[in-house]
N, C-alpha and C positions, 0 to 999 in steps of 0.2 A: 825482771825474770833472770837476767844473766847473773846477778849477784846470788840468787837462790841456787842456781846450778853450781856456782863456784863454792858456796858454803857447803852444799851437799857433797860435792866431790872431795873437798878438803876433809870434811868430817869422815867420809868413807875411808879415805886413805890413812888418816890418823888412827881411827879405830882398828883398821886392818893391820897397821904397823904394830900397835900395842898387842893385838891378838897374836901376831906372828912372833913377836919378842917373848911374850909370856909362854907360848907353846915351845919355842926354841929353848928357853931357860929351863922349862919343865923337863924336856927330853934330854937336853945336853948338860944340865947342871949337876949331874952326878947324883949319887944316892947317899942316904944317911949312913954314918959310920957303923952304927949297929942296926941290923935289920931285925925284923920281928920273926919269931919262930911260929910257924903255922903248920900243924900236923907233921912236925918233924922236919919241915923244910924252912930255909931262911927266906923271908920275903923282903926284897929290896924296896925301899920307899924313897922316891925322888925327893931331893932337898926342897924344891919349890912347889910342892903339891898345893899348899894353901894359896899361893899367888895364882896358880893356874885355876883353881876352883873359884877364887874370888873374882878373877877376870871374867870367867864364864857366867857367874851369877850376875855381875854388873851388866854384861851384854844381854843376858836374858831379860832382865828387868827393863833395860833401855828399849829393847825390841818390843816388849809388852806395852810400855808407855807410849812408844811411837805408834804402835798399832791401834791402841785405844784412842789416841789423839786423832789419827787420820780417819778412823771409822766415825768418830763423832763429828769431825769437820766435814767429812763427805756426806754424812746424813743431813747435817744442817744445810749444806749447799744444795743437795738434791731436793730436800723438803721445800726449799724456796722456789725451785724450778718446777718440779714434778712430784706431787705428793705420792702418787702410786708407785713410782720407782723408788722413792725413799722408803716407803713401807716394805717393799720387796727386799731392799738391802738390809733393813732392820730385821726382817724374817730370817735372813742368812745368819746374822749375828745370834739371834735367838736359837737357831738350829745348832750352831756351834756350842752355845752354852748348854743346850739340852744334851748334846753328844757327851760333853764332859760330865754332866750330872749322871747320865746313864752309866758312863764308864766308871764313875766313882762308886756307884752301887754294885757294879760287877766286881770291883776290887775286894780283896780280902784283908781284914786287919789282923789275921792270925800271924803268929810269929813264924818267921822263915829261919830255919836252921842253917847257919853258915859256919863252916868249919873254922875254928880259931877266932870267931867274933863273939865277944861277950857283952856288947852294948845293947841298948834298947831301941836303936833306930831302925830295926828290922821288924817292928811290930806296930800295931795300932795305926795312927794317922799316917806315918811315913810309909808303911807297907801298903796301905790303901792308896795313897797318893802315887806311889811308883806303879802300882797296878793300873791305876786310872790312866796315867801317862802312856803306859805300854799299850793298853787296849785302844786308847784314842789314836795312837800312832798306827796301829794295825788297821783300824777302820779307815783312817785318812789315806794311808798308802793304798788300800784296796780301792778307795774312791778315786784316787788319782789314776790308777791303772784302768779302772772302768771308764773314766772320762777320756783317757787317751784312746782306748779301744772304740768307744762310742764315736769320738771325733773322727777317727780313721774310717769307720764304717759309714758314718753320715756323709763325709766328703766323697767317698767312692760311690755311694748310692745317688747322691745329688748330681754327679757328673753324668 
């Protein structure tokens, strides 16, 4: 068990160091020599935007894979011990998937007019995906706030 804690701790520190370095390079690495003109203003673009975005994409997918791995491993271990608790945890996963599906259908694939942007990433799939993520974040933040309030009320009443 001690080796797992050491591996986990070292991995955390290495990933955090890479994230801090990528963030520092992004914010302190200067801007491109020629900026982009948007609605009459010059838009400065940091030199290391691609590095910063790639680092965040990698972290996102690592977190997604780790989450899926631990959910599956937890389900298997719970299923061997207590089938009822395992099915409850599977229900939570199904509820999250259902939340994202509902949020997907709430999103709009219509084109979003952005001043100075001529690309196609603001319509169709990507517009609907970004809407889905925003709606899911809104719902999850409201759920966290309600859980905190419920927990505070429950502990007060129980005393």
